[in-house]
C-alpha positions in Angstrom: -0.2 0.5 -0.1 1.5 3.4 -0.8 3.8 4.3 -3.2 6.7 2.4 -3.0 10.1 4.0 -2.6 11.4 3.4 -5.4 9.2 5.7 -7.4 9.2 8.9 -5.0 11.1 11.5 -6.0 11.3 15.2 -3.6 12.3 18.1 -4.9 13.2 21.1 -2.0 11.5 23.5 -3.9 7.7 21.8 -3.5 8.2 20.4 0.1 3.9 19.3 -0.3 4.5 17.4 -3.2 6.2 13.7 -3.9 7.0 13.7 -7.7 6.5 10.5 -9.0 6.9 8.5 -12.5 3.7 7.2 -14.5 2.9 4.5 -17.3 4.5 1.1 -17.4 7.9 1.5 -19.0 8.7 4.9 -17.0 11.2 4.2 -14.4 12.1 7.4 -13.4 12.0 11.2 -13.7 15.2 12.3 -15.0 14.5 15.9 -14.9 11.4 18.6 -13.9 13.8 21.7 -16.1 11.3 23.3 -18.4 10.0 26.5 -16.9 6.3 25.3 -18.0 6.3 22.6 -15.2 8.5 24.3 -12.6 6.1 27.1 -12.7 2.7 25.1 -12.2 4.5 22.7 -9.3 5.0 25.8 -7.5 1.4 27.1 -7.9 0.2 23.6 -6.6 2.8 23.7 -3.6 1.7 27.0 -2.7 -2.4 26.1 -2.7 -1.4 22.9 -0.4 0.4 25.3 2.1 -2.4 27.5 2.4 -4.4 25.0 3.2 -2.3 23.3 5.9 -1.6 26.4 7.2 -5.1 27.4 7.5 -6.4 23.9 8.5 -5.9 21.7 11.0 -4.9 18.5 8.4 -4.5 15.0 10.1 -1.0 15.3 7.6 0.1 12.1 10.0 -2.4 10.1 8.5 -2.2 10.8 4.8 1.9 10.2 4.9 1.2 6.9 6.5 -1.3 5.9 3.7 0.8 7.0 1.1 4.6 6.0 2.7 6.3 9.9 2.5 7.9 11.4 5.3 8.4 15.2 5.8 5.4 17.6 4.8 4.6 15.5 2.1 1.1 14.9 1.2 0.0 14.9 -2.8 1.8 12.7 -5.2 2.0 14.7 -9.0 3.6 12.4 -11.6 5.7 12.5 -14.8 4.8 11.1 -18.2 8.3 10.1 -20.0 10.2 12.7 -21.5 10.0 14.4 -18.5 6.4 15.9 -18.9 4.3 16.7 -16.2 1.0 14.3 -16.1 -2.0 17.0 -16.4 -4.4 14.6 -14.8 -3.6 14.2 -10.9 -3.7 10.6 -9.5 -6.9 9.5 -7.6 -6.0 8.3 -4.1 -7.6 4.7 -4.8 -4.9 3.6 -6.7 -2.9 3.1 -3.7 -6.2 1.9 -1.7 -5.4 -1.9 -0.3 -3.0 -2.4 -3.1 0.6 -3.3 -3.4 1.9 -1.5 -6.2 4.7 -3.4 -8.3 8.0 -2.1 -7.7 9.3 -2.6 -11.3 8.3 0.5 -13.5 6.3 3.2 -13.1 2.7 3.6 -11.7 0.5 1.9 -13.6 -1.9 4.7 -16.1 -4.9 4.0 -15.9 -7.5 6.2 -16.4 -9.9 4.9 -13.5 -7.4 6.0 -11.2 -7.1 9.7 -12.5 -9.2 12.5 -12.3 -10.3 13.9 -15.3 -9.7 17.5 -15.3 -6.5 18.7 -17.0 -4.5 21.2 -14.7 -2.6 22.8 -17.5 -5.7 24.5 -18.5 -7.2 26.0 -15.6 -6.7 29.5 -14.1 -5.6 29.8 -10.5 -9.0 30.0 -9.4 -9.8 26.4 -10.8 -6.5 25.0 -9.6 -7.3 25.7 -6.3 -10.8 24.5 -6.2 -9.3 21.3 -8.1 -6.8 20.9 -5.7 -8.9 21.5 -2.9 -11.1 18.7 -3.8 -8.2 16.3 -4.6 -6.8 16.9 -1.5 -9.8 16.2 0.5 -10.6 13.1 -1.4 -7.1 12.2 -0.2 -7.5 13.0 3.5 -10.7 10.9 3.0 -9.6 7.9 1.5 -6.3 8.0 3.8 -8.7 7.7 6.8 -10.6 4.5 5.1 -7.2 2.9 4.3 -6.6 2.8 8.6 -9.4 -0.1 8.2 -9.0 -3.3 5.9 -11.7 -3.7 3.0 -13.6 -6.5 4.8 -14.2 -4.0 8.1 -15.6 -1.4 5.7 -17.7 -3.9 4.0 -19.0 -5.5 7.7 -19.9 -2.2 8.9 -21.9 -1.5 5.9 -23.6 -4.9 5.9 -24.5 -4.2 9.5 -25.7 -0.9 8.9 -28.0 -2.0 5.9 -29.6 -4.2 8.5 -30.5 -2.1 10.8 -32.0 0.5 8.6 -35.7 0.8 9.2 -37.4 -0.2 5.9 -35.1 -3.4 6.1 -36.0 -4.0 9.5 -39.7 -3.6 8.1 -39.2 -5.9 5.1 -37.6 -8.5 7.0 -39.9 -8.5 10.0 -42.8 -8.3 6.8 -41.0 -10.8 4.5 -43.8 -13.5 4.8 -46.7 -10.7 3.8 -44.0 -9.3 1.4 -43.7 -12.4 -0.8 -47.8 -13.7 0.1 -48.5 -10.5 -1.6 -46.3 -10.9 -4.4 -47.6 -14.5 -4.7 -51.1 -13.8 -4.3 -50.5 -10.9 -6.7 -49.7 -13.3 -9.9 -51.9 -16.7 -8.7 -54.4 -17.9 -10.6 -56.6 -18.1 -7.6 -57.7 -14.6 -8.3 -59.4 -14.9 -10.8 -61.8 -18.0 -8.8 -62.6 -15.1 -6.2 -66.1 -13.7 -5.9 -66.7 -9.9 -6.6 -63.5 -9.1 -9.2 -63.9 -5.6 -8.6 -63.0 -5.7 -5.3 -59.7 -7.5 -6.5 -59.1 -5.3 -9.3 -59.0 -2.9 -6.7 -56.6 -4.8 -4.0 -54.3 -5.5 -7.4 -54.3 -1.5 -7.9 -53.5 -1.1 -4.4 -50.8 -3.5 -4.1 -48.7 -1.8 -7.1 -48.4 1.4 -5.0 -47.9 -0.6 -1.4 -45.3 -2.8 -2.9 -43.1 0.1 -4.2 -40.8 0.2 -1.5 -40.0 -3.6 -1.1 -39.8 -3.6 -4.6 -36.4 -1.4 -4.1 -34.5 -4.2 -2.9 -33.3 -7.4 -4.8 -33.9 -9.9 -3.7 -30.2 -11.3 -3.5 -30.0 -8.6 -0.7 -32.0 -10.9 1.5 -30.2 -14.0 1.6 -28.9 -13.6 5.1 -28.1 -11.7 8.0 -25.7 -9.3 7.9 -24.5 -9.7 4.3 -26.4 -8.1 1.4 -25.9 -10.5 -1.2 -23.0 -12.6 -1.9 -21.6 -10.7 -5.8 -18.5 -8.7 -5.6 -19.0 -5.4 -4.3 -17.3 -1.8 -5.5 -16.6 0.8 -3.4 -17.2 4.6 -4.1 -15.6 6.9 -2.0 -17.2 10.4 -1.5 -15.5 12.9 0.8 -17.4 16.1 0.8 -20.0 13.8 2.2 -18.1 11.7 4.1 -20.0 8.9 2.6 -19.4 5.0 1.1 -20.9 3.7 -2.0 -21.2 0.1 -2.0 -22.4 -1.0 -5.1 -23.2 -4.9 -6.9 -23.3 -4.3 -10.2 -24.5 -8.0 -10.8 -27.8 -6.6 -9.1 -28.0 -3.1 -10.0 -27.6 -1.6 -6.9 -26.1 0.7 -4.4 -26.4 1.7 -0.6 -24.5 4.4 0.8 -23.0 4.5 4.3 -22.2 7.1 6.4 -19.5 7.7 8.4 -20.3 10.1 11.1 -23.6 8.5 11.6 -22.7 5.2 11.3 -25.9 4.9 9.1 -26.8 3.7 5.6 -28.8 5.1 3.4 -30.9 4.0 0.0 -30.6 4.6 -3.5 -34.8 5.7 -2.6 -36.0 6.0 0.8 -39.8 6.0 1.9 -41.1 6.6 4.7 -41.3 3.4 6.9 -44.2 4.3 9.0 -46.7 4.6 6.4 -45.1 1.7 4.6 -45.8 -0.6 7.9 -49.8 0.7 7.7 -50.3 0.0 4.3 -48.4 -3.7 4.0 -50.7 -4.4 7.2 -54.4 -2.4 5.5 -53.3 -5.2 2.0 -53.4 -8.2 4.4 -56.5 -7.5 5.7 -58.7 -6.0 2.5 -57.3 -9.3 1.1 -58.1 -11.6 4.3 -62.0 -9.7 4.0 -62.5 -10.7 0.3 -61.2 -14.2 0.7 -63.9 -14.3 3.9 -66.4 -13.3 1.4 -65.2 -16.9 -0.9 -65.5 -19.6 1.6 -66.7 -22.1 -0.8 -63.9 -21.7 -2.3 -61.9 -22.1 0.9 -63.7 -25.2 1.2 -62.9 -26.6 -2.2 -59.3 -26.3 -1.6 -59.4 -27.3 1.9 -61.2 -30.9 0.1 -58.4 -31.1 -2.4 -55.7 -31.0 0.7 -57.4 -33.9 2.2 -58.0 -35.8 -1.0 -54.3 -35.5 -1.5 -53.8 -36.8 2.2 -55.6 -39.7 1.5 -54.0 -40.6 -1.2 -50.7 -40.4 0.2 -50.9 -44.1 1.9 -51.3 -45.4 -2.2 -48.7 -42.8 -3.6 -46.5 -45.7 -4.8 -49.0 -47.4 -6.3 -50.1 -44.6 -8.3 -46.6 -43.3 -9.1 -46.1 -46.9 -11.0 -49.3 -47.2 -12.3 -48.7 -43.6 -13.8 -45.2 -44.5 -15.3 -47.1 -47.3 -17.1 -49.8 -45.1 -18.4 -47.1 -42.5 -20.2 -45.4 -45.6 -21.4 -48.6 -46.6 -23.1 -49.4 -43.3 -24.2 -46.1 -42.9 -26.0 -47.1 -46.6 -27.9 -50.4 -45.5 -28.9 -49.0 -41.7 -30.0 -52.0 -39.2 -28.8 -53.7 -41.7 -26.6 -54.5 -39.6 -23.2 -54.3 -42.7 -21.1 -53.9 -41.5 -17.8 -56.8 -38.8 -18.4 -59.5 -42.2 -18.8 -58.7 -43.4 -15.3 -60.3 -40.6 -12.4 -57.9 -41.9 -9.7 -55.1 -41.9 -11.6 -55.8 -38.2 -13.4 -57.0 -37.4 -9.3 -53.3 -38.3 -8.2 -51.5 -36.9 -11.3 -52.8 -33.3 -10.6 -53.0 -33.7 -6.8 -49.5 -34.5 -6.8 -48.3 -31.2 -9.1 -50.4 -29.0 -6.9 -49.1 -27.2 -4.1 -51.5 -27.8 -1.2 -50.0 -26.7 2.2 -52.1 -27.1 5.2 -53.5 -23.8 6.8 -51.2 -23.0 9.0 -52.1 -19.5 9.6 -55.0 -17.2 10.5 -53.9 -15.2 7.6 -55.9 -16.6 4.4 -53.3 -14.6 2.4 -50.2 -16.3 3.7 -52.1 -19.6 3.0 -53.8 -19.0 -0.7 -50.9 -17.4 -1.4 -48.9 -21.2 -0.9 -51.3 -22.8 -2.7 -50.3 -23.3 -6.5 -52.8 -25.7 -8.2 -51.2 -27.1 -11.3 -54.6 -26.1 -13.0 -57.6 -24.4 -11.6 -60.1 -26.2 -13.7 -59.2 -29.2 -10.7 -62.3 -27.1 -8.7 -64.6 -28.1 -10.8 -63.2 -31.7 -10.9 -64.2 -32.3 -7.2 -67.9 -33.2 -7.3 -66.7 -36.1 -9.8 -63.7 -36.9 -8.1 -65.2 -38.0 -4.4 -66.7 -41.2 -5.7 -63.4 -42.4 -6.1 -61.9 -41.6 -2.9 -63.5 -44.2 0.0 -61.9 -46.6 2.4 -61.3 -49.0 -0.9 -59.0 -46.9 -2.5 -55.5 -49.1 -2.0 -57.3 -52.1 -3.7 -58.2 -49.6 -6.4 -54.4 -48.4 -7.3 -53.7 -51.9 -7.2 -56.0 -53.2 -9.5 -55.3 -50.1 -11.6 -51.9 -50.9 -11.9 -52.3 -54.5 -12.8 -54.7 -53.3 -15.5 -52.7 -50.8 -16.8 -49.3 -53.5 -16.8 -52.1 -55.9 -19.1 -52.4 -52.8 -21.7 -48.9 -52.4 -21.6 -48.1 -56.0 -22.7 -50.6 -55.7 -25.2 -49.3 -52.1 -26.7 -45.6 -53.5 -27.0 -44.4 -53.5 -30.0 -43.6 -57.0 -31.7 -40.7 -57.9 -33.9 -42.8 -57.4 -37.2 -44.7 -54.6 -36.2 -44.7 -52.0 -39.0 -43.3 -49.3 -37.0 -43.1 -46.7 -40.0 -44.4 -46.6 -43.8 -42.7 -44.2 -46.6 -43.8 -44.1 -49.9 -44.8 -48.2 -49.8 -41.6 -49.0 -48.1 -42.8 -50.5 -44.6 -40.4 -51.0 -41.7 -40.8 -53.2 -38.8 -40.1 -53.2 -34.9 -37.2 -55.1 -35.5 -35.3 -53.2 -38.4 -35.9 -49.7 -36.5 -33.9 -51.4 -33.0 -31.2 -52.0 -35.9 -31.3 -48.2 -37.1 -31.3 -47.2 -33.4 -28.2 -48.9 -33.1 -26.5 -47.2 -35.6 -27.3 -44.1 -34.3 -26.4 -44.9 -30.8 -23.1 -45.5 -31.8 -22.0 -43.6 -34.8 -25.0 -40.9 -34.5 -23.2 -38.0 -32.7 -19.7 -38.9 -34.4 -21.2 -38.3 -38.1 -23.5 -36.0 -40.1 -27.4 -37.5 -41.6 -26.0 -37.8 -45.0 -23.2 -40.5 -44.1 -25.8 -42.7 -41.6 -27.9 -42.7 -44.8 -25.1 -43.7 -47.1 -24.7 -47.0 -44.7 -27.8 -47.9 -44.5 -28.0 -47.8 -48.6 -24.9 -49.5 -48.7 -22.8 -46.7 -50.9 -19.3 -47.8 -50.6 -17.7 -44.9 -51.0 -14.3 -43.3 -50.6 -15.3 -41.9 -47.4 -17.0 -45.2 -45.6 -14.1 -47.3 -47.1 -11.5 -44.9 -45.0 -14.2 -45.0 -41.8 -14.1 -48.6 -42.0 -18.4 -48.3 -41.9 -18.6 -50.8 -44.7 -17.4 -53.8 -42.3 -20.4 -52.8 -40.0 -23.7 -55.3 -39.9 -25.9 -52.0 -40.6 -24.4 -51.4 -44.1 -26.8 -52.2 -46.6 -29.7 -52.6 -44.3 -31.9 -50.9 -45.9 -30.3 -51.3 -49.9 -33.9 -51.8 -51.6 -34.6 -48.1 -50.0 -33.9 -44.9 -52.0 -31.3 -42.8 -50.4 -33.9 -39.6 -50.4 -36.5 -42.3 -48.4 -34.1 -43.4 -45.7 -33.3 -39.2 -45.4 -37.0 -39.2 -44.9 -37.0 -41.9 -42.2 -34.7 -40.4 -40.4 -36.9 -37.0 -39.9 -40.1 -39.7 -39.4 -38.5 -40.8 -36.6 -37.5 -37.7 -34.9 -40.6 -36.5 -35.5 -42.1 -40.0 -34.0 -39.8 -39.4 -30.8 -37.4 -41.9 -31.4 -34.3 -39.8 -32.3 -33.0 -36.3 -31.6 -31.3 -33.7 -33.8 -28.5 -32.9 -32.8 -25.3 -30.2 -34.1 -24.1 -33.3 -35.7 -26.1 -36.1 -36.2 -28.3 -37.9 -34.3 -29.0 -39.0 -30.7 -31.8 -41.7 -29.7 -34.1 -40.5 -27.2 -35.2 -41.6 -23.8 -38.4 -42.8 -25.0 -36.4 -45.1 -27.6 -34.1 -46.3 -24.9 -37.3 -47.1 -22.9 -38.8 -49.0 -25.5 -35.7 -51.2 -26.4 
């Protein structure tokens, strides 16, 4: 941290300035003999001397930060050819950084002020130097502690911010409002004009809570887990803490040990509004007891099916296999018990554990709101015989699967009077399994057609058992065969060639 001693040059004419070369290949300052440079350095030195005289500045802290001694308080850099760098160095260049002792300081625009001091009047130069001096003093104060120390301070102060504490204490309600505002259940509530008014109010009520990125609430005193950028504002004695990933910044004020947010809100008003929006939804929900009873009945049904869940899972898996064999047949939907199990398993139906209907209903997620209309039809299928019914259903589906499975001679695909039975499909799938992703489709077509090209002979594909399998087919029909196998779900198109699908793996 600070200026390496090998890069510092003192001149008795300018006791408050430390000279340093800047630029990777600029290792030394040979001369400052130019009249213009000497005059400008004198003006800079005078301004600093006046500030030291008029203000009680903690020069020792700044000198510790820069690793310099004597009266020196400000670095001024020279570029090659003994020319003064017209842009002063920002103090952040030295912050928590060990600079290389080889060559000059890095010429990085991020660490240079954008004001050209060679173009300033005496008054403007003085104003600029005062700002630069204040920046150096402030960053030197920051440098007394580590980066992790300041991040911990900022995180702790962020955690204590009134709006953050309100958001933490009301997190369940805040999340419930957001989830309920997007829930399909809203369409099932009576009195849609009341629901519309509630949603309009949500936009206003949630505005303070939506200012925070969700990642900033992953843990206590942590903010998000991304890398942070620290920015320093000497006039306000403030450190900005920014996350580029979250596009969010908070500002830590040293003197008050508090954080301010990008947008500040009236916290007491926000508190009252979030409580009001919860109460208003609960009042709407109380007018919809028929809906809440239906949801509770779905919860009870799901509970009664839980002892036979594994049996019904197996039955559903068999039904899906039958559907693959039979194309578009909706086998699972033909059995109410299986349809019920599938829909209830795909729905989030938590038991009501809170007096707040908002908190409960916000966690209800139906696979389809039409489930509510199927309740009447489903009731007759839940009784004391549900276990026996599930076992019988599984057996029935297994018999149906045995009947649906292909035999070796079953015709799977027909293209222009050319038929391909299940046995030959397996052979084609075997070819794709071994070579499908190594070679493009036209090469596989040539193998099946038995075209003994130079390429096939070089790759020794003419020696495989698939060579000439479809030699009676025109090559263009074999290409259509691959397209048809992909369309029917046997193959998957890859960047180069094909691979066999999960369905083909199951069937084979």
